[in-house]
N, C-alpha and C positions, 0 to 999 in steps of 0.2 A: 861322650858324644863321638860320632864318627868323624874322622878327619876329612876336611874338604879343602881342595886346592883351588882357590879362587881364580888364579891366573889360567890354569888349564881346564877349569870347569869339570873336575872329576873328583871322585872320592879317592883318598890315599890308602885306605885300608888300615891306617893307624887310628887308634882311639885314645881318648883322654877323658878323664872325669869332667863332668859339667861343673863349672865354677859356681858355687852357691853365693848369691849376693842377697843379703837381707833387704827386703822391701818394706815389710810391715814390722815395726818395732814398737813393742809396748814397754812402758816403764817397768823397772824391776819390781816395784811394789804392787803391780797389778797382775793378776793371774787370769788367763783365758783358757777354757777347756773346749777344744774343738769337738770332742766326742759328745759333750753335753748339748752343744748347739746343732751339730751336723747329724750325728747318728741318732741321738735320743730326740732332739727337737725337730729334725727333718728340714733344717735350714739348708738351702743349696749354697754351694761355695760362692756363686755369682752374686748372691744377695749382699755379701760384704766385700768380696774381692773384685766384683765387676765381671765383665765378659772376658775372662782371661783367655778363653779359647780363640778370641779374635784379636788379642793384643800382640802386635809385632814385638814390642818391648814391654815387659811387665812394669806396671806402675801402681802406685797406691791409689785405689779407686775411692775409698771411704776414709774419712779422717781417723776413725777408730779412737776418738777421744772419749772420755768418760761421759760427756754430754750426749755424744752420738749413740753410745751403747744404751744409756738410760732412755733416750727417746725411742729407740727400737723396742726396749722392754715395755715401755708404756703403750706403744702403738700396735705391736704385733701380737695377734692372737695365737695362743699355744695350740699346736696341732695335736689333738687328743685322739682322733679317730684311729683305731687299730694300733694304739700305742699303750701297751700294757703298763709301762712306767708311770703314765699319767692317769690311769683309770681310777685309782683310789683317790688321788688328789682331786681329780675332776669332780667326783661325787661330793667330796667335802666342800669344794669351792662353789658348787652349784647350790648347796644348802646355804652357805655363808652369804653369797652375793645374790642369789636368786636369778642367775643368768646361765645360759647354755654354754657360752664361750667366755674366756678370760684371757688376760694378758700375763706375760711373765712378771710384770710388776705386781699384779694381784696375788701372785703366789710367792711373793718374797724376793723377786728378781732384782730389786733395787736396794736391797739391804747391803750395807758396806762390806760386811764379811763374805759376801758371795764372790767378790773379786779381789778384795784386799785382806790378805792374811799372811 
């Protein structure tokens, strides 16, 4: 971060690393893969972390408990359009469930081993 002199209301030109303070902390026995949710799944950061771009001070927006994750997996439809990763899975689940859309839970997203290993 760029140094700021509060008293004189000007930048000092000195820089120092931003201090990292952990806000979101999962238990050691739980694994969360951001790339699976954000890159592959298309979930936006704000859906879990809230409107961080508007937060003066960062805070934990969602509980991130196991129940919270399971509810999301049960309620959120998987975005398959234009997503090569899900194309084959989508075809198979369409046949199995007879539906156009499906949730993460319907494709195994609430199996214990997905997060606990």
